N, CA and C of each residue as an Amber inpcrd file, in Angstrom:
protein
   702
 106.4370000  99.7630000  81.8290000 106.4770000  99.4640000  83.0790000
 105.8630000  98.3640000  83.4170000 106.2920000  97.5080000  84.2080000
 104.8800000  96.2010000  85.1810000 104.6080000  97.0100000  86.0020000
 105.1090000  98.1610000  87.0860000 104.1850000  98.3800000  87.8890000
 103.3140000  98.8790000  87.4790000 101.5980000  98.7730000  89.0730000
 100.4180000  99.1240000  88.5600000 100.2110000 100.6050000  88.3140000
  99.3320000  99.5890000  87.0870000  97.8870000 100.1840000  87.6920000
  97.8640000 102.0200000  87.1930000  91.4590000  98.2660000  83.3650000
  90.2830000  98.2200000  84.4060000  90.0320000  97.1310000  84.5200000
  89.8680000  96.5450000  86.0450000  89.2160000  95.0070000  86.1770000
  87.9220000  95.1540000  86.4890000  87.3110000  94.4950000  85.6830000
  85.5660000  94.3340000  86.6340000  85.0630000  95.4440000  85.7890000
  85.5290000  96.2450000  84.8230000  84.8960000  97.6410000  84.2170000
  83.8700000  96.8580000  82.3680000  83.6540000  98.0750000  81.7480000
  82.6740000  98.2370000  80.9650000  83.3110000  99.0170000  80.2350000
  83.0230000  98.6790000  78.5510000  83.9730000 100.1570000  77.7370000
  83.2240000 101.4470000  78.5370000  83.9890000 102.4800000  78.2870000
  83.3640000 103.8230000  78.6920000  81.9770000 104.1430000  77.5560000
  81.0590000 105.2250000  78.1430000  80.6850000 105.8030000  77.5080000
  81.3350000 106.8480000  76.4420000  81.0210000 107.2980000  75.3130000
  81.5580000 107.8480000  74.2360000  82.1180000 109.2490000  74.9620000
  81.5840000 109.5430000  75.5680000  81.8660000 110.8880000  75.7150000
  82.3900000 110.7090000  77.6180000  82.6710000 109.6280000  78.1040000
  82.6830000 109.7140000  79.6290000  84.3240000 109.9450000  80.0090000
  85.3020000 109.8340000  78.8860000  86.8120000 109.8470000  79.0360000
  86.9950000 110.7430000  77.9740000  86.9800000 111.8850000  78.2340000
  87.1750000 112.7350000  76.9260000  88.0440000 113.4600000  78.1070000
  88.7400000 112.9760000  79.1460000  89.9910000 113.4490000  80.0330000
  90.8530000 113.2500000  80.1110000  90.5560000 111.5690000  79.5680000
  91.4720000 110.9890000  79.6900000  92.6600000 110.7150000  78.8850000
  93.5300000 110.4760000  78.7370000  94.5390000 110.7720000  78.1050000
  95.5770000 109.2960000  78.1900000  96.2500000 108.9260000  77.1000000
  97.0930000 107.6020000  76.5320000  98.4590000 108.6430000  76.5920000
  99.8440000 107.6880000  77.4590000 100.9100000 108.0160000  77.5170000
 101.6150000 106.6550000  76.8210000 102.5080000 106.9470000  75.7640000
 102.6060000 106.5240000  74.9240000 104.5600000 106.6070000  75.2280000
 105.4070000 105.5610000  75.1520000 106.5810000 105.0990000  74.8120000
 107.0390000 104.7080000  73.1850000 107.3850000 105.5890000  72.2170000
 107.7340000 105.3780000  70.9650000 106.4250000 104.1870000  70.4280000
 105.2560000 104.7040000  70.7250000 103.9200000 103.9940000  70.3220000
 103.6510000 103.1990000  70.9230000 104.3630000 102.7880000  72.1160000
 103.8310000 101.8380000  73.0270000 103.2320000 102.4430000  74.3550000
 101.6420000 102.0380000  74.2100000 100.7850000 102.6390000  75.5050000
 101.7240000 102.2810000  76.8240000 101.9340000 102.9470000  77.4480000
 102.8960000 102.9150000  78.8730000 101.4350000 102.8130000  80.2690000
 100.6110000 103.9510000  80.2450000 100.2950000 104.6960000  81.2660000
  99.1000000 105.6990000  80.8210000  98.2590000 105.9930000  81.6250000
  97.1130000 106.6950000  81.2210000  97.5150000 108.1280000  81.8290000
  96.6830000 109.2390000  81.7380000  96.9040000 110.9890000  82.3290000
  95.3570000 111.3720000  82.1400000  95.5870000 112.4650000  82.7670000
  94.5060000 113.3040000  83.2160000  94.6540000 114.6450000  82.6070000
  94.1370000 115.0300000  81.8540000  94.3140000 116.3320000  80.9880000
  93.6510000 117.9840000  81.8550000  94.2910000 118.4250000  82.2810000
  94.4750000 119.5320000  82.8040000  93.6370000 121.1440000  82.1890000
  94.2970000 120.7430000  80.8450000  94.4240000 122.2410000  79.7330000
  94.8150000 121.8180000  78.3200000  94.3820000 122.4280000  77.5030000
  95.5780000 122.0350000  76.0900000  96.7910000 121.5300000  76.3040000
  97.6200000 122.1630000  77.4060000  99.0920000 122.0780000  77.0160000
  99.5950000 121.1260000  78.4510000  98.4980000 120.6700000  79.6970000
  99.1210000 120.2190000  80.6950000  98.4240000 119.2570000  80.9670000
  99.0900000 117.8720000  81.0170000  98.7480000 116.5850000  81.4910000
  99.1610000 116.3100000  82.5700000  98.5430000 115.5310000  83.6570000
  98.6700000 115.4310000  85.1050000  98.8530000 113.3930000  84.7420000
  99.4170000 112.7810000  85.3320000  99.9720000 111.5190000  85.5700000
 100.6840000 111.0800000  86.6450000 101.2100000 109.9450000  86.6740000
 101.7790000 109.5070000  87.9000000 103.6030000 109.2930000  88.2540000
 104.1430000 109.7600000  88.7350000 105.7420000 109.9200000  88.5310000
 106.1820000 108.8920000  87.9740000 106.0910000 107.7530000  88.1360000
 106.4980000 106.5230000  88.1710000 106.2320000 105.8320000  86.7120000
 105.7480000 107.1570000  85.8150000 105.1830000 106.3760000  84.1920000
 106.3890000 107.3840000  83.5320000 107.0170000 107.9050000  84.5760000
 108.2740000 109.0140000  83.3030000 109.0340000 107.8750000  82.4870000
 109.3000000 108.2760000  81.8190000 109.9550000 107.8670000  80.8820000
 111.0400000 108.4450000  79.8330000 111.5500000 108.4460000  79.3210000
 112.6940000 109.8790000  78.4450000 112.1700000 109.8800000  77.0990000
 111.0050000 109.4900000  76.6720000 110.2300000 109.8410000  75.2670000
 109.1220000 109.9550000  75.3970000 107.7670000 110.9140000  75.9380000
 106.8360000 110.7850000  76.3800000 105.8970000 111.3360000  74.9580000
 105.1610000 110.6470000  74.5560000 103.9480000 110.9610000  73.1080000
 102.4830000 110.8950000  73.8770000 101.6710000 111.7310000  73.5120000
 100.4630000 111.6720000  74.3730000  99.2640000 111.6030000  73.1310000
  98.4090000 110.5410000  73.4390000  97.3780000 110.6030000  72.5420000
  95.8770000 110.7360000  73.1180000  95.2680000 111.8370000  72.5070000
  93.8290000 112.1600000  73.2500000  92.7920000 111.4480000  72.2000000
  91.6710000 111.7930000  73.0090000  90.4220000 111.5250000  71.8070000
  90.1140000 110.2470000  71.3370000  90.7680000 109.1220000  72.0350000
  91.1490000 108.1550000  71.4360000  89.7860000 107.0350000  71.6620000
  89.3970000 106.3630000  71.0300000  88.2820000 105.6700000  71.1280000
  88.4110000 104.1820000  70.7970000  89.6680000 104.2430000  69.9830000
  90.2990000 102.6660000  69.6240000  91.6510000 102.8260000  69.4450000
  92.5950000 101.5200000  70.5180000  93.7770000 102.0490000  70.2130000
  94.3090000 101.6280000  68.6680000  93.6860000 100.2000000  68.2050000
  93.9700000  99.7720000  67.2670000  93.7220000 101.0060000  65.8010000
  92.5540000 101.2050000  65.8090000  91.8340000 102.4010000  64.7370000
  91.8500000 103.8130000  64.8320000  92.9030000 104.1460000  64.7760000
  93.0530000 105.6450000  65.3740000  91.8180000 106.4460000  64.1070000
  91.0470000 107.3070000  64.3930000  89.9060000 107.9700000  64.0130000
  90.3990000 109.1120000  63.6230000  89.4060000 110.3840000  63.2200000
  89.4610000 111.7630000  63.1910000  89.4000000 112.4630000  64.3590000
  89.1310000 111.4920000  65.4350000  88.9720000 112.7440000  66.7300000
  90.1660000 112.3500000  67.6100000  91.5640000 111.4890000  67.2450000
  92.8450000 111.0760000  67.6380000  93.5850000 111.7730000  67.4990000
  94.2220000 112.8160000  68.6970000  95.0470000 113.9240000  68.2710000
  96.4020000 113.3140000  69.0880000  97.6280000 113.7800000  68.7910000
  98.9230000 113.4280000  69.3980000  99.5070000 114.5470000  69.4420000
 100.7460000 114.6570000  70.7220000 101.5330000 115.5510000  71.0450000
 102.4820000 114.7320000  72.0480000 103.1020000 115.6370000  71.6530000
 104.5800000 115.5800000  72.3400000 104.8640000 116.2950000  73.9250000
 105.5770000 115.8870000  74.8290000 105.5260000 115.8050000  75.7740000
 106.9320000 116.4040000  76.1800000 107.0310000 117.6430000  75.9000000
 108.2760000 118.9510000  76.3610000 108.6030000 118.9930000  77.3720000
 108.3330000 118.8460000  78.3490000 108.6050000 119.5630000  79.4440000
 107.7410000 118.1580000  80.5030000 108.5710000 117.9340000  81.4660000
 108.2990000 116.6310000  82.5200000 108.6150000 117.3590000  83.5480000
 107.8170000 117.3950000  85.0990000 108.1100000 118.5460000  86.2190000
 107.2290000 117.2960000  87.2790000 108.3300000 116.5090000  87.3130000
 108.0240000 115.2500000  88.3590000 107.9190000 116.0710000  90.0370000
 107.1690000 115.6460000  90.3450000 106.6540000 115.9600000  92.2830000
 108.1650000 115.9350000  92.6790000 108.3920000 117.3010000  93.4910000
 110.1300000 117.5200000  94.0450000 109.7450000 116.0970000  95.2990000
 108.6540000 115.5470000  95.5260000 108.8960000 114.5260000  96.8540000
 108.8530000 113.0450000  96.3700000 108.7130000 113.1980000  95.4020000
 108.7340000 111.7480000  94.7050000 109.7690000 110.8810000  94.5370000
 110.0180000 109.9430000  95.1570000 111.2970000 108.4630000  94.7720000
 110.9080000 107.5560000  94.9280000 111.1650000 106.7380000  93.8900000
 110.9250000 104.9200000  93.2920000 111.7450000 104.5490000  94.3370000
 112.7930000 104.7920000  95.4050000 113.6840000 103.9430000  95.3830000
 113.7670000 103.2100000  97.1900000 112.3560000 103.0310000  97.5800000
 112.0850000 102.7010000  99.2400000 111.9380000 101.4390000  98.7720000
 112.0730000 100.4100000  98.1140000 112.0150000  99.1860000  97.9860000
 110.7340000  98.6320000  97.7650000 109.7550000  99.5710000  97.6080000
 108.1310000  98.7000000  97.4080000 107.4140000  99.8500000  95.8780000
 106.3720000  99.2630000  95.6040000 105.8380000 100.0550000  94.6550000
 104.9750000 100.9100000  95.6380000 104.8420000 101.1480000  96.4180000
 103.9580000 102.2520000  97.4250000 104.5060000 103.6270000  97.2090000
 103.9510000 104.3650000  96.3100000 105.0780000 105.3130000  95.9450000
 104.7100000 106.9040000  96.5520000 105.2650000 107.3260000  96.9560000
 104.7870000 109.1090000  97.7770000 105.0190000 110.0570000  97.1420000
 104.3480000 110.7250000  96.6970000 104.0960000 111.8370000  95.6930000
 104.1090000 111.3000000  94.5320000 103.3140000 110.7010000  93.9950000
 103.2260000 109.9130000  92.8050000 102.9660000 110.3270000  91.5320000
 103.5030000 112.2240000  91.1450000 102.5300000 112.4850000  90.6420000
 103.8530000 113.4360000  89.2240000 103.2410000 113.6870000  88.1580000
 104.0500000 114.2330000  87.6210000 103.4230000 115.1300000  86.3240000
 103.6470000 116.3020000  86.0430000 102.9220000 117.4310000  84.9030000
 103.5290000 117.2950000  83.7550000 102.7930000 117.2100000  82.6720000
 103.7970000 116.8710000  81.2140000 103.2510000 118.4780000  80.6100000
 104.2330000 119.1780000  79.7960000 103.6290000 120.1030000  78.9240000
 103.4320000 119.9940000  77.6930000 102.2980000 119.6230000  76.9010000
 102.8160000 118.9350000  75.4590000 102.4270000 120.1890000  74.2890000
 103.5890000 120.1460000  73.6470000 103.5490000 120.4810000  72.2180000
 102.9990000 119.6180000  70.6410000 102.2710000 119.8520000  70.0420000
 101.3910000 121.1940000  70.0940000 100.5520000 120.9760000  70.9630000
 100.1280000 122.3380000  71.5740000  98.5040000 122.4670000  72.6490000
  97.7090000 121.3670000  71.7100000  97.0490000 120.4840000  72.4400000
  95.3590000 120.1550000  72.3350000  94.4950000 120.6360000  71.9440000
  93.8150000 120.6860000  70.9540000  92.6820000 121.0350000  70.6550000
  91.1460000 120.9690000  71.3660000  90.9650000 121.7480000  72.0700000
  89.2940000 120.7750000  72.5680000  88.2470000 121.1780000  71.6520000
  87.6700000 119.7080000  72.1440000  86.5000000 119.2690000  70.9640000
  85.3110000 118.1860000  71.9310000  84.2900000 117.9600000  71.2650000
  83.9960000 116.9290000  71.9480000  84.0350000 115.6500000  72.4550000
  85.8340000 115.4810000  72.1130000  86.0990000 113.8290000  72.7930000
  87.5450000 114.6330000  73.6230000  87.6200000 115.8500000  73.4630000
  88.7760000 115.8810000  73.9240000  88.5290000 117.1290000  74.9400000
  88.2950000 117.2140000  76.7170000  88.2070000 117.9060000  77.0760000
  88.7050000 117.8160000  78.7630000  89.3810000 119.0790000  79.0590000
  90.0440000 119.4600000  80.5070000  89.0330000 118.7000000  81.7410000
  89.8810000 118.2600000  82.5430000  89.3050000 117.9240000  83.8790000
  89.1010000 118.7810000  84.8580000  88.4410000 118.9340000  85.5940000
  88.0810000 119.9620000  86.6730000  88.8530000 119.9850000  88.1230000
  89.3560000 120.6000000  88.5440000  90.3150000 120.2570000  89.6090000
  89.1650000 120.2400000  90.9730000  89.5290000 119.8370000  91.9500000
  88.5810000 119.1950000  93.2560000  88.5600000 120.6980000  94.1100000
  87.4080000 121.0810000  94.3760000  86.9460000 121.9130000  95.4490000
  86.9330000 121.3280000  96.5450000  87.0540000 120.3190000  97.0360000
  87.2700000 119.4350000  98.2030000  87.4510000 117.7530000  97.9900000
  87.9610000 117.7250000  99.2480000  88.3170000 116.2830000  98.9600000
  87.0870000 115.2540000  99.2720000  86.9250000 114.1910000  98.3740000
  85.6080000 113.5990000  98.3550000  85.4610000 112.2870000  99.5630000
  84.3040000 112.8470000 100.2590000  83.7190000 112.2610000 101.3160000
  83.6830000 110.6740000 101.0980000  84.0410000 110.0110000 102.6010000
  84.2100000 108.2810000 102.2160000  82.7340000 108.1640000 101.4300000
  83.0120000 107.0990000 100.7520000  81.5820000 106.1270000 100.4120000
  81.2600000 107.0880000  98.9130000  81.9920000 108.2140000  98.6070000
  81.7240000 108.8440000  97.0370000  81.6970000 107.4340000  96.0310000
  81.2720000 107.3950000  95.3560000  80.7880000 106.8520000  94.1770000
  81.5140000 107.5720000  93.2180000  82.9640000 106.8380000  92.9250000
  83.7610000 107.7310000  91.7150000  83.8170000 106.3880000  90.4120000
  84.5370000 107.1690000  89.1690000  84.8120000 106.5240000  88.4970000
  86.6200000 106.3540000  87.8660000  87.2580000 105.2210000  87.3690000
  88.5680000 105.2190000  87.2700000  88.1880000 104.5400000  85.4700000
  89.4050000 104.8010000  85.0660000  89.0830000 104.7750000  83.7440000
  90.7920000 104.1790000  83.4150000  90.7470000 103.4960000  82.2660000
  91.8550000 103.3200000  81.7190000  92.0350000 102.3820000  80.2110000
  93.0120000 102.2810000  79.7130000  93.3170000 101.4460000  79.0360000
  94.4380000 100.4850000  79.2140000  94.1950000 100.2410000  80.6030000
  95.1640000  99.1440000  81.3870000  94.4470000  97.2900000  81.3450000
  95.4090000  96.5490000  81.8540000  94.4530000  95.4160000  81.8540000
  92.8310000  94.6910000  82.4650000  92.5090000  94.3340000  81.6330000
  91.0900000  93.8410000  82.1900000  90.9600000  92.1210000  82.9260000
  92.1030000  91.5920000  83.0840000  92.3250000  90.2370000  84.0450000
  93.7180000  90.6570000  85.1130000  93.3530000  89.8230000  85.6320000
  94.7820000  89.8610000  86.4490000  95.0510000  88.5980000  87.6580000
  95.8930000  88.0830000  87.6700000  97.5330000  88.4870000  87.4270000
  97.7150000  88.0100000  85.8190000  96.6500000  87.3050000  85.1500000
  97.2120000  87.1650000  83.6990000  96.7860000  88.5300000  83.7330000
  97.5910000  89.2090000  82.5950000  97.1910000  90.3040000  81.9710000
  96.7380000  90.1540000  80.5300000  95.1310000  91.1760000  80.2080000
  94.9240000  90.7300000  78.8150000  94.3720000  92.3170000  78.2690000
  94.8990000  93.4440000  77.5780000  94.9270000  94.6850000  77.3440000
  93.9140000  95.3490000  76.4100000  92.8440000  95.6720000  76.5660000
  91.5270000  95.9810000  76.0510000  91.7950000  96.8450000  74.5510000
  90.8330000  97.1430000  73.5220000  91.0320000  98.0680000  72.7700000
  90.3990000  99.0460000  72.8280000  89.2710000  99.2720000  73.6540000
  88.6960000 100.3300000  74.1730000  88.6060000 100.7520000  75.6150000
  88.8610000 102.4180000  75.8510000  88.9690000 102.3820000  77.1790000
  88.0320000 102.0740000  77.9720000  88.3270000 101.4680000  79.2360000
  87.5180000 101.0870000  80.5030000  87.1080000 101.4300000  80.8670000
  85.5220000 101.5620000  81.7180000  85.5570000 102.5290000  82.9380000
  84.9240000 101.1790000  84.3980000  85.1330000 101.8330000  85.5820000
  84.5450000 101.1710000  86.2090000  84.0080000 101.6230000  87.7030000
  82.9790000 101.6510000  88.2240000  82.7250000 102.5900000  89.5220000
  83.3200000 102.0400000  90.8090000  84.0690000 102.5690000  91.5210000
  84.3850000 102.6210000  92.9710000  84.0090000 103.1280000  93.6250000
  84.1830000 103.1420000  95.0700000  83.6470000 103.9380000  96.4380000
  85.2870000 104.6920000  97.1040000  85.2250000 105.5120000  97.3590000
  86.2300000 106.3920000  98.2200000  86.0060000 105.5420000  99.2450000
  87.2600000 105.0130000  99.8330000  87.4350000 104.1420000 101.0230000
  88.0800000 105.5800000 102.1870000  87.2820000 105.2770000 103.7240000
  88.0810000 105.7230000 104.6170000  89.1100000 106.2920000 104.9250000
  89.6480000 107.7060000 105.0690000  91.1990000 107.5910000 105.1310000
  92.0050000 106.7100000 106.3850000  91.0710000 106.6990000 107.6290000
  91.7580000 105.6230000 108.6820000  91.7180000 103.9560000 108.1340000
  90.3450000 103.8350000 107.3580000  90.6680000 102.0380000 106.7690000
  91.4860000 102.1140000 106.0590000  92.0470000 102.8770000 105.2970000
  92.7470000 102.8650000 104.2130000  94.2640000 103.1210000 104.5680000
  94.3890000 103.3190000 105.5400000  95.9930000 104.0120000 106.3030000
  96.2800000 102.2810000 106.9240000  94.8660000 101.8300000 107.8550000
  95.0860000 100.7080000 108.3250000  95.1130000  99.7000000 107.2600000
  94.6710000  99.3650000 106.5210000  94.5110000  98.1200000 104.9680000
  96.1610000  98.2080000 104.6910000  96.8000000  99.4730000 104.0970000
  98.4450000  99.6060000 103.5780000  99.2270000 100.1900000 104.6730000
  98.8310000 100.1330000 106.0570000  99.7060000 100.4640000 107.4390000
 100.8570000 101.1210000 106.7760000 102.0940000 100.7700000 106.9050000
 103.2800000 101.9700000 106.7360000 103.2730000 102.0150000 105.4160000
 102.9630000 101.8740000 104.5310000 103.0440000 102.0540000 102.9180000
 101.6310000 103.3820000 102.5400000 100.6560000 103.8760000 102.9910000
  99.8820000 104.4490000 102.9350000 100.1660000 105.9760000 103.5670000
  99.5220000 107.2720000 102.4610000 100.2370000 108.3040000 103.4850000
  98.7530000 109.0700000 103.3750000  98.4730000 110.2110000 104.0100000
  97.4800000 111.3320000 104.4410000  97.3700000 111.4970000 102.9220000
  98.5800000 112.0940000 101.6620000  98.0740000 112.2460000 100.8020000
  97.8710000 111.4790000  99.4480000  97.5300000 110.0260000  99.9310000
  96.9380000 108.8530000  99.0460000  95.4520000 108.7970000  99.3510000
  94.7890000 107.9860000  98.4960000  93.9020000 108.1930000  98.7720000
  93.0360000 106.5320000  98.1570000  92.6040000 106.0160000  99.0300000
  91.9710000 104.2340000  98.6460000  90.6930000 104.4300000  97.7760000
  90.3660000 103.4190000  96.7520000  89.1060000 103.1930000  95.9980000
  88.7820000 101.8090000  95.7120000  87.7060000 101.6060000  96.2110000
  87.5290000 100.1490000  95.5790000  85.8390000  99.5400000  95.6660000
  85.4860000  98.0150000  95.8190000  84.5540000  97.5910000  96.1800000
  85.0700000  96.7200000  96.9350000  83.8000000  96.8660000  98.0990000
  84.1510000  95.7050000  99.3620000  84.6340000  94.5590000  98.6500000
  83.7380000  94.1940000  97.9830000  83.3760000  92.3770000  97.2750000
  84.9610000  92.3420000  96.1820000  85.6000000  93.5780000  95.8190000
  86.8270000  92.9780000  95.0440000  86.1690000  92.7990000  94.1860000
  86.8530000  92.4060000  92.6690000  86.7950000  92.0170000  91.3930000
  86.7450000  93.6080000  90.7560000  87.0280000  94.9120000  91.2390000
  86.8390000  95.8230000  90.3350000  87.5910000  96.9750000  90.5230000
  89.0360000  97.1770000  89.7690000  89.9280000  98.1630000  90.4380000
  90.4190000  98.9340000  89.2680000  91.7020000  99.5450000  89.2660000
  92.3720000  99.9150000  88.6340000  93.5680000  98.6030000  88.8820000
  94.3760000  98.6220000  87.6140000  95.4960000  97.3160000  87.1160000
  96.1940000  97.9610000  86.3240000  97.4340000  97.0420000  86.3720000
  98.4990000  97.0300000  85.4840000  97.8340000  97.6970000  83.9360000
  98.9410000  99.2330000  83.6660000  98.4620000 100.3120000  82.7040000
  97.7330000 101.2580000  82.6680000  96.9950000 101.1880000  83.7450000
  96.5040000 102.0050000  84.4600000  97.1700000 103.2390000  84.9020000
  97.8990000 102.7830000  85.6090000  98.8720000 104.1360000  86.3530000
  98.9350000 105.8810000  85.3680000  98.2140000 106.6470000  86.3670000
  98.4290000 107.9940000  85.9140000  97.2650000 108.0930000  85.5630000
  96.3910000 107.1660000  84.9740000  94.8660000 107.8760000  84.7430000
  94.1530000 108.3780000  85.9810000  92.9580000 109.1480000  85.7180000
  91.7520000 109.7030000  86.5870000  91.2690000 109.0680000  87.2160000
  91.0010000 109.4410000  88.2910000  89.6410000 108.8510000  89.0470000
  88.9500000 110.3880000  89.7170000  87.5040000 110.1760000  88.3630000
  86.7380000 111.0790000  88.5840000  85.7750000 111.2040000  89.7550000
  85.4500000 111.8910000  90.4570000  84.3330000 111.9580000  91.2780000
  83.3580000 112.7780000  91.3660000  82.0960000 113.0590000  91.3520000
  81.1200000 114.0650000  90.7820000  81.7830000 115.3360000  89.9320000
  81.9330000 114.7350000  88.8760000  83.0790000 115.4440000  87.8200000
  83.9690000 116.2860000  88.0930000  84.5090000 115.7380000  89.1750000
  85.7900000 116.5050000  89.6580000  87.0130000 115.4120000  89.6030000
  88.0950000 115.5870000  88.8230000  89.4780000 114.8190000  89.3360000
  89.9020000 114.5570000  90.5560000  89.4720000 113.8240000  91.4720000
  90.0570000 113.2430000  92.5570000  91.1720000 112.7390000  93.0900000
  92.0290000 111.6610000  92.0020000  92.7720000 110.8590000  92.1090000
  93.6220000 110.5270000  90.9930000  95.0540000 109.9210000  90.9990000
  95.5090000 109.5830000  89.8840000  95.7660000 108.2150000  90.0380000
  95.8350000 107.0700000  89.2480000  96.0100000 105.8690000  89.3240000
  97.5110000 105.5680000  90.1180000  97.8670000 105.2910000  91.0630000
  99.3470000 104.8410000  91.5820000  99.6170000 103.9100000  92.1050000
  98.8790000 103.0210000  92.9590000  99.4920000 101.5500000  92.9800000
  98.2380000 100.5480000  93.5310000  98.7190000  99.2300000  94.1370000
  98.1730000  98.6750000  94.3750000  98.3780000  97.3110000  94.6040000
  97.8230000  96.4720000  95.5700000  97.8600000  95.2010000  95.4550000
  97.9880000  94.7030000  94.0420000  98.7520000  93.4320000  94.5620000
  98.9070000  92.5690000  92.9250000  98.5130000  90.7960000  93.5010000
  97.7420000  90.2460000  92.7950000  97.0700000  90.4230000  91.8710000
  96.1350000  92.1590000  92.0830000  95.2300000  92.5250000  91.4200000
  94.6820000  93.8550000  91.0870000  92.9020000  93.3080000  91.7830000
  92.3410000  93.9400000  92.3530000  90.8120000  93.8350000  92.8690000
  90.3720000  92.8260000  93.7570000  91.5430000  92.0970000  94.4380000
  91.1470000  91.4670000  95.5400000  90.4120000  92.0360000  96.7460000
  89.3670000  91.1750000  97.6360000  88.3940000  91.9450000  98.3400000
  89.1510000  92.4670000  99.3730000  88.8120000  93.2730000 100.1360000
  89.2510000  94.3560000 100.9960000  91.0500000  95.1700000 100.6910000
  91.1820000  94.9840000  99.4900000  93.1360000  95.6520000  98.9960000
  92.0440000  96.3900000  97.7630000  91.9960000  97.6720000  97.9870000
  91.3710000  99.0770000  97.5750000  92.4950000  99.4220000  96.5170000
  92.1530000  99.6320000  95.5390000  93.5340000 100.9300000  94.5360000
  93.6530000 101.6500000  95.4410000  94.9700000 102.6040000  95.3060000
  95.6610000 103.0840000  95.6980000  95.8650000 104.4620000  94.5650000
  95.2230000 105.6190000  95.0260000  95.4630000 106.8190000  94.2200000
  95.9510000 108.2690000  94.7900000  97.3150000 108.8770000  94.2640000
  97.4900000 110.2430000  94.5950000  95.5080000 111.0350000  94.7440000
  96.1370000 111.4670000  95.9800000  94.9490000 112.6810000  96.4960000
  95.0480000 113.6830000  95.7730000  94.7720000 114.3930000  94.6460000
  94.9630000 115.4000000  93.6970000  94.3990000 116.5160000  94.7940000
  93.5500000 116.4340000  95.5530000  93.1970000 117.8560000  96.2710000
  94.1820000 118.3490000  96.9610000  95.1370000 117.2750000  97.4380000
  96.3210000 118.1100000  98.6590000  97.5980000 118.3850000  97.6970000
  97.4870000 118.0060000  96.5510000  98.7190000 118.7430000  95.4650000
  98.1710000 119.6990000  94.8370000  97.1220000 120.6350000  95.0850000
  96.3580000 122.2060000  94.2530000  97.2620000 122.6850000  94.1590000
  98.1570000 123.3970000  95.2590000  98.9230000 124.7420000  95.0060000
 100.4160000 124.3340000  93.9170000 100.9750000 123.1060000  94.1600000
 101.9800000 122.6450000  93.6250000 101.6760000 122.6570000  91.6020000
 100.0630000 121.8260000  91.6880000  99.6390000 121.9290000  90.3100000
  99.7690000 123.2580000  89.9650000  99.0190000 124.0470000  90.3400000
  98.6370000 125.6440000  89.9600000  99.7190000 126.1250000  89.6280000
 101.0050000 126.0260000  90.8350000 102.1840000 126.6820000  90.6440000
 102.5720000 126.3040000  89.2490000 102.6790000 124.5730000  89.4590000
 103.7480000 124.8770000  87.8120000 102.9970000 125.0850000  86.4960000
 101.7220000 125.2120000  86.5410000 100.7520000 125.2630000  85.1040000
 100.5840000 126.8250000  84.7990000 100.8000000 127.2610000  86.1080000
 100.7350000 128.9230000  85.6670000  99.6210000 129.1930000  86.5230000
  98.8750000 129.1380000  86.6450000  97.5350000 129.3580000  87.5060000
  97.4340000 129.7350000  88.6380000  96.8680000 130.3560000  88.8630000
  97.0490000 131.2370000  90.6860000  95.8100000 130.3600000  91.3620000
């Protein structure tokens, strides 16, 4: 899908993206995802397709290595509040959980991400990662996962920037001068702050990376009860 969402990033250090997975539709990369456990992946609901493969541990799209693992989403649980029918790309409750078979094997290249203990403070330095386009508005897709550092924007500022589109269940992150952002193809991927999964790439302005127009993420902390209930943890 063309809906968003690393611009201005660099190739991820080899162990920095162990919790990032790739969602494929008949072998075509569609979105990112965040590994929560060997059997569960959190991604964006707008990434849902009828057939989702998960690729984990990938260092290069073109050249799979012994570290790559593949699984199939056998159950897809879209957040009950999600609806893509509001005429904008500003999705509320833009989350889905995927149960995968066979379960992924945890290795130095495939590791689950920790759920957050608290919401991130404004100004917190975070890393967003993905296989999405590295240029915007003209798109060009990288062979290796890209990482970029962005800062959490204060809630009131985020709500003011995106007026009637943003909600308190969303999190804005970017750099004031622009040029660093999540973008097309990064959707569903993780925003990691201080080692915790704080956001899932959801939407943003087009083109990506404009000054004063930060990327928008689903705020994972607000969804912990739903996540734990769905994956069967207390």
